C-alpha positions as CSV (number, residue, x, y, z in Angstrom):
1,M,-5.9,30.3,-15.6
2,D,-7.6,26.8,-15.2
3,K,-6.0,24.6,-12.0
4,N,-5.5,21.9,-14.3
5,I,-3.5,23.7,-16.5
6,E,-1.5,25.8,-14.0
7,T,-0.2,22.1,-12.7
8,S,0.5,20.7,-16.1
9,K,2.9,23.9,-16.4
10,V,4.2,23.6,-13.2
11,A,5.1,19.9,-14.3
12,Y,6.3,20.4,-18.0
13,D,8.4,23.5,-16.7
14,A,10.3,21.1,-13.9
15,L,11.1,18.1,-16.0
16,V,12.7,20.7,-18.8
17,N,14.6,22.6,-16.4
18,K,14.9,20.3,-12.8
19,E,15.5,17.2,-14.8
20,G,17.2,18.4,-18.1
21,M,14.9,16.7,-20.2
22,S,14.3,17.7,-24.1
23,R,11.0,19.4,-25.1
24,R,10.3,16.9,-27.1
25,D,10.7,13.9,-23.7
26,A,9.1,16.5,-21.5
27,L,6.3,16.3,-24.1
28,K,5.5,12.6,-23.9
29,V,6.3,12.7,-20.7
30,M,3.3,15.3,-20.3
31,G,0.6,13.0,-21.5
32,L,-1.9,11.6,-19.5
33,T,-1.7,7.7,-20.8
34,G,2.4,8.8,-20.5
35,G,1.8,10.2,-16.8
36,A,-0.3,7.5,-15.3
37,A,2.3,4.5,-17.5
38,M,5.1,6.1,-15.1
39,M,3.4,6.4,-12.3
40,M,1.5,3.0,-11.7
41,G,2.6,1.4,-15.1
42,A,1.6,0.6,-18.2
43,P,-1.0,-1.3,-18.5
44,T,-0.3,-5.2,-18.3
45,R,-2.7,-6.2,-20.5
46,V,-5.8,-4.7,-21.8
47,E,-8.4,-7.0,-21.6
48,A,-10.5,-7.4,-25.4
49,S,-12.1,-11.2,-24.0
50,S,-16.2,-10.4,-24.0
51,T,-19.1,-12.6,-23.3
52,D,-22.1,-13.2,-23.6
53,K,-23.3,-15.8,-21.7
54,S,-25.9,-15.1,-18.8
55,V,-24.4,-16.0,-16.1
56,N,-24.5,-14.6,-12.2
57,I,-20.8,-12.9,-10.9
58,V,-20.5,-12.1,-7.2
59,V,-17.8,-9.6,-6.5
60,V,-16.8,-8.8,-2.9
61,G,-15.5,-5.8,-1.6
62,G,-15.6,-2.4,-2.1
63,G,-12.4,-1.3,-2.1
64,A,-10.3,0.0,-5.5
65,G,-10.0,-4.0,-5.9
66,G,-13.7,-4.6,-6.0
67,I,-15.2,-1.8,-7.9
68,M,-12.3,-2.4,-10.0
69,A,-13.5,-5.4,-11.3
70,A,-17.3,-4.7,-10.9
71,V,-16.8,-1.8,-13.7
72,R,-14.5,-3.9,-16.0
73,L,-16.9,-7.3,-16.0
74,S,-20.3,-4.8,-16.6
75,K,-18.4,-4.1,-19.4
76,A,-17.1,-7.4,-20.6
77,A,-20.3,-9.4,-19.6
78,S,-23.1,-8.1,-21.2
79,N,-25.5,-10.5,-20.1
80,A,-24.0,-11.8,-16.8
81,K,-25.7,-10.4,-13.5
82,I,-22.9,-8.9,-11.7
83,T,-23.5,-8.3,-7.9
84,L,-21.2,-6.2,-5.8
85,I,-21.1,-6.7,-1.9
86,A,-19.9,-4.1,0.0
87,P,-20.6,-2.1,2.9
88,N,-19.1,1.1,2.1
89,E,-20.4,4.0,1.2
90,I,-17.5,6.1,1.0
91,H,-14.8,5.3,-1.0
92,L,-10.9,6.3,0.4
93,Y,-7.8,7.2,-1.8
94,Q,-5.8,5.2,1.0
95,P,-2.4,6.4,-0.4
96,G,-3.3,9.7,0.1
97,Q,-3.3,9.3,4.0
98,V,0.6,10.2,4.0
99,F,-0.2,13.1,2.1
100,M,-2.7,14.4,4.6
101,A,-0.2,13.4,7.2
102,A,2.4,15.6,5.5
103,G,0.0,18.5,5.4
104,L,-0.5,18.5,2.1
105,Y,-4.0,16.7,1.7
106,S,-6.7,17.1,3.8
107,E,-9.6,14.3,5.1
108,S,-12.3,15.4,2.0
109,D,-9.8,15.6,-0.4
110,I,-9.6,12.0,-0.6
111,Q,-13.6,10.8,0.0
112,R,-16.0,10.1,-2.7
113,N,-19.0,8.3,-3.5
114,N,-18.9,4.5,-4.1
115,A,-22.2,4.7,-6.3
116,D,-20.0,8.0,-8.7
117,F,-18.0,4.6,-9.8
118,I,-20.3,1.3,-9.2
119,P,-22.1,1.0,-12.8
120,S,-25.8,1.2,-12.6
121,S,-26.1,-2.7,-14.6
122,V,-24.2,-3.2,-10.9
123,N,-26.8,-5.0,-8.1
124,W,-25.0,-3.4,-5.3
125,V,-25.9,-5.2,-1.8
126,K,-24.8,-3.2,0.7
127,D,-23.5,-5.2,3.7
128,E,-20.7,-7.8,4.7
129,V,-19.7,-11.1,3.7
130,T,-18.5,-13.5,6.8
131,T,-19.0,-17.0,5.7
132,F,-17.4,-18.0,1.9
133,D,-18.7,-21.4,1.3
134,P,-17.2,-22.0,-2.5
135,D,-18.0,-26.4,-2.3
136,N,-21.4,-25.0,-2.9
137,N,-20.8,-21.8,-4.5
138,K,-22.5,-19.0,-2.1
139,V,-21.4,-16.6,0.6
140,T,-23.5,-15.9,4.0
141,T,-23.7,-11.9,4.5
142,A,-24.5,-10.1,7.8
143,K,-27.8,-8.7,7.1
144,N,-29.1,-10.5,3.9
145,G,-28.4,-13.8,4.6
146,D,-26.9,-16.2,1.8
147,I,-25.9,-15.2,-1.7
148,S,-25.1,-17.8,-4.8
149,Y,-22.9,-17.2,-7.6
150,D,-21.4,-19.0,-10.5
151,Y,-18.2,-17.3,-10.5
152,L,-16.6,-15.2,-8.2
153,V,-14.4,-12.6,-7.4
154,V,-12.5,-12.0,-3.9
155,A,-11.4,-8.2,-3.3
156,T,-11.7,-8.1,0.6
157,G,-8.8,-5.9,1.4
158,L,-6.7,-7.1,4.6
159,A,-7.0,-6.2,7.7
160,Y,-5.4,-4.6,10.8
161,D,-4.0,-6.7,13.3
162,Y,-2.9,-3.8,16.2
163,A,-4.0,-6.3,19.0
164,R,-1.6,-8.1,17.9
165,I,1.2,-6.0,19.7
166,E,0.4,-6.2,23.3
167,G,-0.8,-2.8,24.7
168,M,-1.9,-1.3,21.4
169,S,-5.5,-0.7,20.0
170,E,-7.0,1.6,17.2
171,E,-8.3,3.8,20.3
172,L,-4.6,4.9,21.1
173,V,-4.1,6.4,17.5
174,G,-3.6,10.5,18.2
175,K,-2.7,9.9,21.6
176,N,0.3,9.9,24.4
177,G,2.7,10.3,21.2
178,I,1.2,7.1,19.0
179,S,0.2,7.8,15.0
180,S,-0.2,5.1,12.8
181,V,-1.3,6.5,9.2
182,Y,-2.6,3.6,8.0
183,L,-6.0,3.7,10.1
184,N,-9.5,4.1,9.0
185,D,-12.8,3.3,9.2
186,P,-13.6,1.7,5.4
187,V,-17.4,1.6,6.4
188,A,-17.5,5.3,7.5
189,G,-15.3,6.5,5.3
190,T,-12.8,8.2,7.4
191,A,-9.6,8.5,7.5
192,R,-8.6,8.6,11.0
193,G,-4.8,7.6,10.7
194,G,-4.0,10.8,8.0
195,V,-5.7,13.2,10.6
196,A,-3.9,12.5,13.8
197,T,-0.6,11.8,11.6
198,A,-0.7,15.2,10.3
199,Q,-1.6,16.4,14.4
200,W,1.2,14.1,15.4
201,F,3.8,16.1,12.6
202,K,3.1,19.2,14.6
203,D,2.8,17.9,17.6
204,M,6.5,16.4,17.0
205,R,7.7,20.2,16.0
206,K,7.0,21.9,18.7
207,A,8.5,19.4,20.7
208,A,11.3,19.5,19.1
209,E,11.3,23.4,19.1
210,S,11.8,23.5,22.9
211,A,14.0,20.8,23.1
212,S,18.4,21.2,22.1
213,P,20.5,18.9,21.0
214,E,21.6,17.9,24.1
215,N,18.2,16.3,25.4
216,P,16.4,15.8,22.0
217,I,13.2,14.3,21.5
218,K,13.1,10.7,20.7
219,V,11.0,9.5,17.8
220,I,10.2,5.9,16.5
221,C,9.1,4.5,13.0
222,T,8.3,0.9,13.0
223,Q,7.7,-1.6,10.4
224,P,6.1,-5.5,11.4
225,D,7.3,-8.7,10.4
226,T,4.0,-9.1,8.4
227,P,3.1,-8.3,4.9
228,I,1.5,-4.6,4.8
229,K,0.1,-2.7,2.0
230,C,1.9,-0.2,0.6
231,G,5.8,-1.5,2.2
232,G,7.6,1.9,1.5
233,A,4.6,3.9,3.8
234,P,6.6,3.1,7.0
235,Q,9.8,4.9,5.9
236,K,7.6,7.8,4.1
237,I,6.4,9.0,7.7
238,L,10.0,8.7,8.7
239,Y,11.7,10.6,6.0
240,L,8.5,13.6,5.6
241,S,8.3,13.9,9.6
242,D,11.9,14.4,9.9
243,D,11.8,16.7,6.5
244,N,9.4,18.1,8.5
245,L,11.6,19.0,11.3
246,R,13.8,20.5,8.7
247,G,11.7,23.1,7.9
248,N,10.4,21.8,4.7
249,G,7.3,21.2,5.7
250,P,4.0,23.2,4.7
251,D,4.2,25.6,7.4
252,G,8.0,25.9,7.0
253,G,10.2,26.7,10.3
254,A,13.6,27.0,11.3
255,D,16.0,23.7,11.3
256,V,15.4,21.9,14.6
257,S,16.1,18.7,13.3
258,K,19.2,18.8,15.2
259,N,16.9,18.3,18.0
260,A,15.4,15.1,17.3
261,Q,16.5,11.1,17.1
262,F,15.3,8.9,15.1
263,S,15.1,5.0,15.2
264,F,13.5,2.6,12.3
265,C,12.8,-0.3,13.8
266,K,12.2,-3.6,11.6
267,K,12.5,-7.0,10.8
268,G,15.4,-7.8,8.4
269,G,18.8,-5.7,7.4
270,K,17.5,-3.7,4.2
271,L,15.8,-0.5,3.7
272,F,14.2,-2.5,0.1
273,G,14.8,-5.7,-0.9
274,L,16.1,-4.5,-4.3
275,P,19.8,-3.5,-4.4
276,S,19.7,-0.7,-6.1
277,Y,16.7,1.2,-4.2
278,N,18.2,0.3,-1.1
279,K,21.7,1.4,-2.2
280,T,19.8,5.2,-2.2
281,L,18.1,5.0,0.5
282,V,21.2,3.7,2.9
283,E,24.1,5.5,1.4
284,E,22.1,9.0,0.6
285,V,18.6,9.5,1.9
286,T,19.0,8.1,5.1
287,P,22.8,9.9,5.7
288,M,21.0,13.2,5.0
289,Y,19.1,13.4,7.4
290,G,21.9,13.0,9.9
291,N,19.3,11.9,12.8
292,I,18.1,8.2,11.6
293,T,19.5,5.1,13.4
294,D,18.3,1.9,11.4
295,K,17.6,-0.6,14.4
296,W,17.8,-3.8,12.0
297,D,15.5,-7.2,13.2
298,H,13.3,-5.0,15.9
299,V,10.1,-5.7,16.0
300,L,7.0,-4.4,18.1
301,R,5.7,-6.3,20.5
302,K,4.8,-4.5,23.7
303,I,3.8,-0.9,24.1
304,D,3.1,1.0,27.4
305,A,1.2,3.9,26.1
306,E,1.5,5.6,29.5
307,K,5.2,5.2,30.0
308,K,6.1,5.7,26.9
309,I,8.2,2.5,26.3
310,A,8.2,0.4,23.7
311,T,9.2,-3.0,24.0
312,F,11.2,-4.8,20.3
313,E,12.2,-8.2,20.0
314,H,15.2,-8.5,18.4
315,K,16.6,-11.6,17.0
316,Y,20.2,-12.1,16.0
317,Q,22.8,-14.7,15.3
318,T,26.5,-15.1,17.0
319,K,29.1,-17.9,15.8
320,G,28.8,-21.1,17.3
321,E,31.3,-24.2,17.3
322,Y,33.4,-24.8,14.7
323,D,32.7,-27.6,12.2
324,E,36.1,-28.8,10.7
325,D,34.2,-31.3,7.9
326,L,32.1,-28.1,6.8
327,E,35.3,-26.0,8.0
328,E,32.8,-23.2,8.5
329,Y,31.0,-22.5,12.3
330,S,27.5,-23.3,13.2
331,M,25.1,-20.4,13.9
332,V,23.6,-19.6,16.9
333,E,19.8,-17.6,16.9
334,H,19.6,-15.5,19.8
335,S,16.5,-13.2,20.9
336,E,16.1,-10.6,23.4
337,M,13.5,-8.1,24.7
338,I,14.4,-4.1,24.1
339,E,12.4,-1.6,26.0
340,M,12.6,1.8,24.1
341,P,11.9,4.9,25.6
342,Y,9.9,7.7,22.7
343,D,8.6,10.7,23.0
344,F,6.9,10.0,19.6
345,I,5.7,6.7,18.0
346,H,4.7,5.6,14.1
347,V,2.9,2.0,14.7
348,V,2.7,0.5,11.4
349,P,-0.3,-2.1,12.5
350,P,0.5,-6.6,11.5
351,M,-1.6,-6.9,9.4
352,K,-3.6,-10.5,8.0
353,P,-6.1,-11.6,6.2
354,V,-9.5,-10.8,6.4
355,D,-11.1,-13.3,8.8
356,A,-13.9,-14.6,6.5
357,V,-11.1,-15.6,3.9
358,A,-8.6,-16.9,6.2
359,N,-11.5,-19.1,7.6
360,S,-12.7,-20.5,4.8
361,P,-11.4,-22.8,2.1
362,L,-10.4,-20.0,0.1
363,G,-7.5,-19.1,1.9
364,W,-3.9,-21.3,2.1
365,Q,-3.8,-23.8,4.1
366,K,0.0,-23.7,4.8
367,G,3.3,-21.8,5.1
368,T,3.7,-17.9,5.4
369,A,0.9,-17.7,3.2
370,K,-2.0,-19.5,5.5
371,G,-5.2,-17.5,5.5
372,W,-4.5,-14.9,2.6
373,L,-6.4,-16.2,-0.9
374,E,-4.6,-19.6,-2.2
375,C,-4.4,-17.9,-5.6
376,D,-2.2,-18.9,-8.8
377,K,0.7,-15.7,-8.7
378,N,0.0,-15.5,-12.6
379,T,-3.6,-16.0,-13.3
380,L,-5.1,-14.8,-10.3
381,Q,-7.4,-17.8,-10.3
382,H,-8.3,-19.7,-7.5
383,R,-5.4,-22.5,-7.4
384,R,-8.6,-25.4,-6.3
385,Y,-11.9,-23.2,-6.9
386,K,-11.4,-22.9,-10.9
387,N,-14.6,-20.3,-10.9
388,V,-12.9,-18.2,-8.0
389,F,-10.1,-15.4,-8.6
390,G,-8.4,-12.6,-6.7
391,I,-7.3,-9.2,-6.6
392,G,-6.0,-6.7,-4.8
393,D,-4.0,-6.7,-1.2
394,I,-6.1,-10.0,-0.3
395,L,-4.3,-12.3,-3.0
396,G,-1.5,-14.3,-1.2
397,I,1.6,-14.0,-3.7
398,P,4.9,-12.7,-3.8
399,K,4.0,-9.1,-4.8
400,G,1.4,-7.3,-5.5
401,K,-0.1,-5.3,-2.1
402,T,-0.8,-1.6,-4.0
403,G,-3.0,0.0,-5.5
404,G,-1.0,-0.2,-8.9
405,S,-0.6,-3.4,-8.5
406,A,-4.5,-4.0,-8.2
407,R,-5.0,-1.6,-11.3
408,H,-2.3,-4.6,-13.1
409,H,-4.7,-6.9,-11.5
410,G,-8.0,-5.6,-13.2
411,P,-7.6,-6.7,-16.6
412,I,-6.0,-9.9,-15.9
413,L,-9.0,-11.4,-13.9
414,V,-11.4,-10.0,-16.3
415,D,-9.9,-12.0,-19.5
416,N,-9.2,-15.0,-17.3
417,L,-12.1,-14.6,-15.7
418,I,-14.1,-14.2,-19.1
419,S,-12.1,-17.0,-20.8
420,V,-13.3,-19.9,-18.1
421,I,-16.9,-18.5,-18.5
422,E,-15.9,-19.1,-22.5
423,G,-14.8,-22.6,-21.4
424,K,-11.1,-21.9,-22.1
425,E,-8.0,-22.2,-20.3
426,P,-6.5,-18.8,-19.3
427,T,-3.9,-17.6,-20.6
428,A,-3.3,-13.9,-19.1
429,K,-0.8,-13.3,-16.7
430,F,-0.2,-11.1,-14.0
431,D,3.8,-10.2,-13.9
432,G,4.4,-9.0,-10.7
433,Y,4.6,-5.6,-11.1
434,T,4.4,-3.6,-7.8
435,V,4.9,0.7,-7.7
436,C,5.7,2.3,-4.3
437,P,6.1,5.5,-4.6
438,L,9.1,6.4,-2.1
439,K,9.0,10.2,-0.7
440,T,12.0,10.5,0.9
441,Q,11.8,14.0,1.7
442,Y,9.2,17.0,0.5
443,G,9.6,17.6,-3.1
444,E,11.6,14.2,-4.2
445,I,10.0,10.9,-4.5
446,M,12.1,7.6,-5.5
447,L,10.2,5.7,-7.8
448,A,10.0,2.0,-6.9
449,E,8.6,-0.6,-10.1
450,F,9.8,-4.0,-9.8
451,D,7.8,-7.7,-10.5
452,F,8.6,-11.1,-10.0
453,D,12.3,-10.5,-12.0
454,G,13.5,-7.5,-10.2
455,V,13.3,-3.5,-11.0
456,A,10.6,-3.1,-14.0
457,P,11.2,1.1,-14.4
458,S,8.3,2.2,-16.6
459,F,10.4,4.9,-17.9
460,P,13.9,3.3,-18.3
461,V,15.6,7.0,-19.8
462,L,15.5,7.9,-16.0
463,D,17.7,6.1,-13.6
464,P,14.9,4.4,-11.3
465,S,16.8,4.9,-8.5
466,R,16.7,8.6,-8.1
467,P,14.5,10.6,-6.2
468,R,12.8,13.5,-8.3
469,W,10.8,15.7,-8.5
470,M,9.1,14.9,-10.9
471,W,7.7,11.8,-9.5
472,W,6.1,14.5,-6.4
473,A,4.9,16.7,-9.0
474,F,2.5,13.6,-10.5
475,D,1.8,11.8,-7.3
476,L,0.6,15.1,-5.6
477,Y,-0.9,16.7,-8.4
478,M,-2.3,14.1,-10.8
479,L,-2.1,11.1,-9.6
480,K,-5.6,11.4,-7.4
481,T,-7.2,12.4,-10.0
482,M,-6.0,9.6,-13.1
483,Y,-7.3,7.4,-9.8
484,W,-10.9,8.7,-9.4
485,Q,-11.1,9.6,-13.2
486,L,-9.4,6.5,-15.1
487,M,-8.1,3.9,-12.5
488,M,-11.8,3.5,-10.7
489,R,-13.7,3.9,-14.3
490,G,-11.9,0.9,-16.1
491,L,-9.9,3.4,-18.4
492,M,-6.8,2.3,-17.0
């Protein structure tokens, strides 16, 4: 039987038998469009606008956002000169690095050639932009000098800032019990973090098999106090690595989870910002494991790789003096540095806008968004430079650092850019759609979808806060193919 047909049959049977859906609803769900909608949200708006004007459009960045923008623009602006500036010849399906860590994908499974997606009509400059000069409508590249534009699309993604953690560096990933699933080399097209974290899973299990409940191994999973891509990934690694100790990973084995203690350290006091998703994680998922302690307002600041000690900044408040006029206590802020020994630690790096954007006039000049691309959160148009638009992780907007969000950015960006080229005001609006397929254990995903207004399920007949096998099946077996064949080709 054809592998894709066999996968679809397995998913269909699960919908009917495991999810209790009617066969009619299951067939609707199994449709390619329906499956894409559930895992990545129904399209916000497919652009119908087009222009035949001869203009010069430059797209900077060769990740999902940049390629999607170039592909869609090549269809919508038939007479435009479209230039894509991107040094990477290999494209990584970055969400697949978590499945790599879990032992279900190999590195080659998430690698494709960028040339397979970039239209022949697009001029591909294999270089990196070092300077943005929007006042003169040009960018400067490392090897090809200045490149001018009439319109600019910024799709640079973000940068990992491992050095912000004292003692931490990319070179430590895969050594001394340290891993970080995010780490990759976009130019070389390698997924070092996925490879290292897959071995980290195996090494952790081997250590737990030799430990005991009285002398368990200590595992720490971290989340920084900066914006990050795929905000659920830190928890995905936490739950899957723990579930692997229960024998539910691809290699099976006895349940040795009692021989490990996990600490999840993050800013704030919630596992998820929206109440319904947070309730499931706090009341059902974390207690299911029984060996996870949430360390609220613990942010990793220093690591001693040789001694295996992580130092966290812990911020908290205590009551101060009572104000009789206001009839309330003042709150006193405290900060302390806490050392935590570990055997294994998964480090999610602080993340920042790429330097070329942050150091240019294009970045926000103030506040917590400083350095990120200063765009209107709905139109994705730059607030000051009206011939500049953005897509993907570089956007300095409240939500949207996921691949599913970038897919929604694409049609909005193109529709609005075409409007501006035609001398009209941009009217298409991004609604903040973000999707996080949060893997709560092997075989189950809580599909957290939300926008600027709150929870935004694409298939509301099902409670979106419930982890389900069918989301796992779509994510593992179908979403990657949809990404390559539909999303990257501007077909959804």
